[in-house]
C-alpha angles and dihedrals in degrees: 000000000000127000112284127210129186117212117202126205134168094215131070095259094236097118104014102123095172093057090045091054092044091053091048090052092049092048091049087055091055102265125139102223128204116189122207124194145125132303112219127192090252098038117139126209115284103243100192104057139035091198101072123128114191123184126205111229127205093219127054103187146012131035092317090058095050092045091051092044091051092049094048095047093045092049091049092051093047092052098049121098131218098014116161100174139026118204114198118197112205130342096285090069099038098083095058089042092053094044093052093038092054095045095045098032093239118150117243130211114199116208110193107199092188143002087280102187091047094054119135091243090062099040094091097030104080097176095049091046090050090052092052092045088054091050090049093049092049096049115023105055092058093052112105093204127041126171127191139175106254145010096257094058091042090055092046093051092046090051092047092052106030092161097047124127092236095060106192116002120245114246123230110168123213095256128147121249115269112276117226099181122074121257116249112191111211116187091187089073090075092065093075088062094045094251115142113226098201093097132048110283117221112195134202114182131177140138088232115032092175134150114318092014091108102253094128092045090052093051093047092054087072088077087069098035108063093164098048134089117215121207125189117194118186141044140274142094098300090043088055090048090051091053089058090053096055097097090056093062100052099230098323095102122061128177120198121186114243116288135205111268093250090059095038099052097064089052092048090052090051097054126088105224133016121213127216105174105157113157117228095223094129132033094255094055094039091057095036125129102189125212091234092066091062093039089057092049093048089051093051091247120145117233135228107195143169119252101267115148100241094040094046091050092058097041094048099040094051097031093229098144144326135293111227113234091226141359096248113123090239094053091047091048092051090050090051090053090050091054092046090053090064114080113263090230090061092055092045091054092050092047092049090053091049092046090061087068104025101069138111094258091061092065104023094091085075088067090063091044091052092051092048091051092048095049097036104030122184117249110285 
């Protein structure tokens, strides 16, 4: 029997590209991987694995939800046989992973997809943040392997827990897998979504276009961009707000619900500018390095982004777009016009060059290193 790993998530797996790539990497290294998550009323079939177990939960939010999630995941792990590794994605799955790992002597790898305790949702909820900080302090320092999504968060976690067993987290950025086939932009694809292709198309995509992710800023740039069409693809509070604004902009604003990556990528490649306008108003956003940045680059799409340290480092180093001097709609609009003034072929060439380096395979060796450290730890 081969080595078996159990991967825990708190979502329904349908759109989690990071988990999908992690599972593919584990399988390529010879692991049999079972994935455990939630079943939602609107969940679609998981197309990339036949080994998914998804549980319906009675609660969808609050302390009752997290208590039920912890119970369900712990129970699942305690019932499984022949498990050699537990992979916990984000802090809301780490407690059950550590409980089962301790009781069954199974090593745990913790993959922190964000700076969880510094998330915007916790920034004004002192009690909830204290609870999650307590969970983190009880579970993370004793992990021998921690992975996170960029250098800034890795440094922050290492500084927060200088005496931890994990030392400095491994970094695996949220980058797409390396593409081997050429990119073929096709403007005609937009017609099926009712988007006219006779003007430059500025795109903002994201699974969660929520508050402070720049959705409202993007829409308000249209006041200064009379010859541009803006498309938002995703979900979230600001996405919902943008949908309500569509009549105001007379066909220049289009909102498309989030799409599977295979359907999204051809549209991304057929736009003219990609927006990454996250606001650094909390630690999690300030240190963020969003998936969409790398998706734009892989698609040959130049980027207009806000001046966050990790994002700016990528955009400036690889010359794949422009950093806007401020988050005002006028400043963002002027930056978009600057990018549009440079030939599209120039941006595509730069993005293709960057994509040779900025892909999942460049960082995925750290997954194997994290497993090796977890299963064969150095002497404490």
